[in-house]
C-alpha positions in Angstrom: 10.8 24.3 3.9 11.9 23.4 7.4 15.6 22.5 6.8 18.2 24.1 8.9 15.7 26.2 10.7 13.8 23.2 12.1 14.0 21.2 12.8 -11.4 23.0 -3.9 -12.3 20.0 -4.4 -15.8 18.8 -5.5 -18.2 17.6 -2.9 -17.9 13.9 -3.8 -14.9 11.8 -4.2 -16.0 9.6 -7.0 -13.6 7.5 -9.1 -14.8 6.9 -12.6 -15.9 3.3 -13.0 -14.5 1.0 -15.7 -16.6 0.4 -18.8 -19.4 -2.0 -17.9 -19.8 -5.3 -19.8 -23.2 -5.7 -21.5 -24.9 -8.8 -22.7 -23.3 -8.4 -26.1 -19.8 -8.2 -24.6 -17.1 -5.6 -25.5 -17.5 -4.0 -28.9 -18.9 -7.1 -30.5 -16.0 -9.3 -29.3 -18.4 -12.1 -28.4 -19.4 -12.4 -32.1 -16.0 -13.6 -33.2 -15.6 -17.4 -33.7 -14.4 -19.1 -30.6 -14.0 -15.8 -28.8 -14.2 -15.6 -25.0 -15.3 -12.6 -23.1 -12.4 -10.9 -21.3 -12.0 -11.3 -17.6 -13.7 -8.6 -15.7 -11.8 -9.1 -12.4 -9.2 -6.4 -11.9 -5.6 -7.6 -12.0 -3.0 -6.0 -9.6 -1.0 -3.4 -11.4 2.5 -4.5 -12.5 5.3 -3.5 -10.1 6.9 -0.1 -11.1 10.1 -0.2 -13.0 13.2 1.5 -11.6 13.9 4.9 -13.2 16.9 5.0 -15.6 18.5 7.7 -13.5 19.3 5.5 -10.5 22.9 4.8 -11.6 23.4 8.5 -12.2 22.2 9.2 -8.7 24.3 6.4 -7.2 21.2 4.7 -5.8 20.7 0.9 -5.7 17.5 -0.7 -6.6 17.1 -1.7 -2.9 17.4 1.9 -1.8 14.9 3.0 -4.5 12.4 0.4 -3.4 12.7 1.5 0.2 12.2 5.2 -0.6 9.2 4.3 -2.8 7.6 2.1 -0.2 6.8 5.1 2.0 6.9 2.7 4.9 8.4 5.2 7.4 5.9 8.1 6.8 2.9 8.8 9.0 -0.6 8.7 7.4 -1.4 12.3 8.3 1.0 15.2 7.9 0.8 18.9 8.7 2.2 22.0 7.0 2.2 25.5 8.4 2.2 28.3 5.8 1.6 32.0 5.5 1.6 34.5 2.6 5.3 34.8 3.1 6.1 31.0 2.7 8.2 30.0 -0.2 9.5 33.6 -0.5 5.9 34.9 -0.9 6.5 35.4 -4.6 3.4 33.6 -5.9 0.0 33.0 -4.2 -0.3 29.6 -5.9 2.6 28.2 -3.8 0.4 27.9 -0.7 -3.4 28.3 -0.8 -6.6 27.0 0.6 -6.9 24.9 -2.7 -3.6 23.2 -2.3 0.2 23.4 -2.5 2.2 23.9 -5.7 6.0 23.7 -5.3 8.1 26.3 -7.2 9.1 23.7 -9.8 5.5 23.2 -11.0 4.3 26.8 -11.2 5.2 26.8 -14.9 2.8 23.9 -15.6 5.4 21.1 -15.6 3.7 17.7 -15.2 4.8 15.6 -12.2 6.5 12.3 -13.0 8.8 11.2 -10.2 11.6 12.9 -8.2 14.3 10.8 -9.8 13.8 12.7 -13.1 14.1 16.1 -11.4 17.1 17.9 -12.7 20.1 17.8 -10.4 18.0 16.1 -7.6 20.6 16.2 -4.9 21.2 19.9 -5.4 17.5 20.5 -5.3 16.9 18.6 -2.1 19.7 20.3 -0.3 18.8 23.7 -1.6 15.3 23.1 -0.4 16.4 22.0 3.0 18.7 25.0 3.3 15.7 27.3 2.7 16.9 28.7 -0.6 14.2 30.0 -2.9 14.8 27.6 -5.8 12.7 25.7 -8.4 12.1 22.9 -6.0 9.7 20.0 -6.7 9.0 19.5 -3.0 7.0 21.0 -0.2 7.9 20.4 3.5 5.6 18.7 6.0 5.7 17.5 9.6 4.2 14.6 11.6 2.8 16.9 14.4 1.0 20.2 14.4 3.3 21.8 17.0 6.2 21.6 14.4 4.0 22.9 11.6 2.8 25.8 13.7 6.2 27.4 13.6 5.9 28.1 9.9 2.6 30.1 10.1 4.9 33.0 11.1 2.1 34.1 13.4 0.7 36.2 10.6 -3.0 37.0 10.0 -2.9 34.9 6.8 -1.4 31.8 8.5 -2.8 28.4 7.9 -2.2 24.8 9.0 -2.7 22.3 6.2 -3.4 18.6 6.6 -2.9 15.7 4.1 -4.2 12.2 4.3 -1.8 9.9 2.5 -4.6 7.5 1.8 -6.3 9.9 -0.6 -3.2 11.4 -2.3 -2.9 11.5 -6.1 -0.5 8.7 -7.3 2.2 11.1 -8.3 2.6 12.5 -4.8 5.2 10.7 -2.7 6.3 11.4 0.8 9.9 11.1 1.7 11.2 11.3 5.3 14.3 13.5 5.3 15.8 10.8 7.5 15.5 8.3 4.6 16.9 10.8 2.1 19.8 11.3 4.3 20.4 7.6 4.6 20.2 7.4 0.8 22.9 10.1 0.6 20.5 12.4 -1.3 20.4 14.9 1.6 23.5 16.1 3.4 21.6 17.1 6.5 19.2 14.9 8.6 16.2 16.8 9.8 14.2 14.2 11.5 11.0 16.3 12.0 10.7 17.0 8.2 9.1 15.1 5.3 9.4 16.2 1.7 6.3 15.8 -0.5 7.0 15.5 -4.2 4.6 17.2 -6.6 1.5 19.5 -6.4 -1.0 18.5 -3.8 -4.8 19.2 -3.9 -8.1 17.4 -4.0 -9.6 15.2 -1.4 -6.4 14.5 0.5 -5.9 18.2 1.3 -7.5 20.4 3.8 -6.4 23.5 5.7 -7.6 25.7 8.6 -6.7 29.3 9.5 -4.4 29.3 12.4 -6.4 32.1 13.9 -9.3 29.7 14.2 -7.1 27.0 15.7 -5.6 29.5 18.2 -9.0 30.8 19.2 -10.3 27.2 19.4 -7.9 26.4 22.2 -4.6 25.4 20.7 -2.5 26.7 23.5 -4.8 25.2 26.1 -4.1 21.9 24.5 -0.4 22.4 23.5 0.6 23.8 26.8 4.1 22.5 27.8 4.7 20.7 24.5 5.3 24.0 22.8 6.8 25.9 25.8 3.7 28.1 26.1 3.4 27.7 29.9 2.1 31.2 30.4 -1.0 30.2 28.4 -1.3 26.7 29.7 -4.7 25.9 31.2 -4.0 23.5 34.0 -7.7 22.9 34.7 -8.1 21.4 31.2 -4.9 19.4 31.6 -6.1 17.8 34.8 -9.5 16.9 33.3 -9.1 14.2 30.6 -12.7 14.7 29.5 -12.4 18.4 29.0 -9.1 18.0 27.2 -10.3 15.2 24.9 -13.6 17.1 24.1 -11.6 20.2 23.1 -9.2 18.1 21.0 -12.2 16.5 19.2 -13.7 19.9 18.4 -10.4 21.0 17.0 -9.9 17.8 15.0 -13.4 18.3 13.4 -12.1 21.6 11.9 -9.7 19.6 9.7 -12.2 17.2 8.3 -13.5 18.6 4.9 -17.2 18.5 4.2 -16.7 15.8 1.5 -15.0 13.4 3.8 -17.6 11.4 5.8 -15.1 8.9 7.2 -14.2 9.0 10.9 -10.5 8.7 10.4 -9.4 12.3 10.7 -11.6 12.8 13.8 -10.1 9.7 15.5 -6.4 10.3 14.6 -6.4 14.1 15.3 -8.3 13.8 18.5 -5.6 11.4 19.7 -2.9 13.7 18.5 -4.3 16.9 19.9 -5.3 15.4 23.3 -1.8 14.2 23.8 0.0 17.4 22.9 0.3 18.6 26.5 1.7 15.3 27.6 5.2 15.7 26.1 6.6 16.0 29.6 4.2 13.4 31.2 3.5 9.7 30.5 0.2 8.8 28.8 -2.0 6.8 31.2 -4.4 3.9 30.4 -7.1 6.2 31.5 -6.3 8.5 28.6 -7.0 5.7 26.2 -10.2 4.7 27.9 -11.5 8.3 28.0 -10.4 8.8 24.4 -12.3 5.7 23.2 -15.4 6.8 25.2 -15.5 10.2 23.5 -14.9 8.6 20.1 -17.4 5.8 20.5 -19.6 6.7 17.4 -16.5 7.3 15.2 -14.9 4.0 16.3 -18.0 2.1 15.3 -17.8 3.5 11.8 -14.0 2.9 11.5 -12.9 0.4 8.9 -9.6 -1.2 9.6 -7.6 -3.0 6.8 -6.9 -6.7 7.3 -4.0 -7.6 9.6 -0.8 -7.8 7.5 -2.3 -5.7 4.7 -0.2 -3.0 3.0 -3.1 -0.6 3.1 -2.7 2.4 5.2 -4.3 2.2 8.6 -4.7 4.9 11.3 -1.4 4.0 12.9 1.7 3.4 10.8 3.5 1.0 13.1 6.8 1.5 11.1 6.7 5.2 11.5 9.8 6.6 13.2 9.2 8.8 16.2 12.9 9.6 16.9 12.2 9.4 20.6 9.9 12.5 20.4 7.5 11.7 23.2 4.6 13.6 21.7 4.8 11.5 18.5 5.4 8.2 20.4 2.4 8.8 22.7 0.2 9.8 19.8 1.2 6.6 18.0 0.6 4.5 21.2 -3.0 5.9 21.5 -3.8 5.0 17.8 -2.3 1.5 18.3 -4.4 1.1 21.5 -7.6 2.0 19.6 -6.8 -0.4 16.7 -5.9 -3.2 19.1 -9.1 -2.7 21.1 -11.2 -2.7 17.9 -9.6 -5.8 16.5 -9.9 -7.7 19.9 -13.6 -6.7 20.1 -14.4 -7.8 16.5 -12.7 -11.2 17.2 -14.8 -11.7 20.4 -18.1 -11.0 18.7 
């Protein structure tokens, strides 16, 4: 919960395949007179129906569609937690296996946030940092914000989620959007609320002690007002900074995830942390792509115009936070270069 103070999964990620059609068809269906085998091509799922509670919440269908589109949320989100997070009343709230909001500790099944009892009161109580039966957990777009909530305790962790791998019930709501929808009375632009329990392949976490000892303050430097621990030698050397950022990014990629996405995105994010007070140069992008050469070759970008999540969410709001805008610019630069190269070959 940021609010007014802010701002194990199995080794393979297999999805069970649909029943295969045999030569005899489906359950003897081909033996019926005039019968035709059913189509095997997958049809797109029907559009979701608006919940019946919209009128009660004073939400229009257009507002609901915007909230559910998730268009303004970044692909990767960070959460800092310690044994004291959420009041420290239950170890299941925050663990290395995942996040379970207070409202689901009793085994309640997630549906959607609009069916949560007294939704507005829940959202505002959560944002005000009250210990309530909230159905949400709080996340941030950058690690320097999430770091504040580790409480610098020995048991502190930084968690990461990849929206591309989230369970269908998990939805990410920028507090800025909830404020615009009049569901939140305060606008905390660095905070995102995630509805429902989070675990599985989308979730990973790293002890903050390992992050700190791995060079966090060397990279974060002036972006987190840690000048006394700022290593100017690394700041001046792009190669050193990017190499260190890539090492730190690798800590967040779980063993089951063989895609290069986390390495690319987080290397861009971590290598630009100390640039909050300085402009990103074209040299930064060139050096970044050189260090990520093997990963970029393995990267699979969705088609132009696709609704599928890519590395960079071009609609993500940065709220003039230079660290976020520069991170986003680096990802855009990588994607643009990859697309231009693929067209030229």
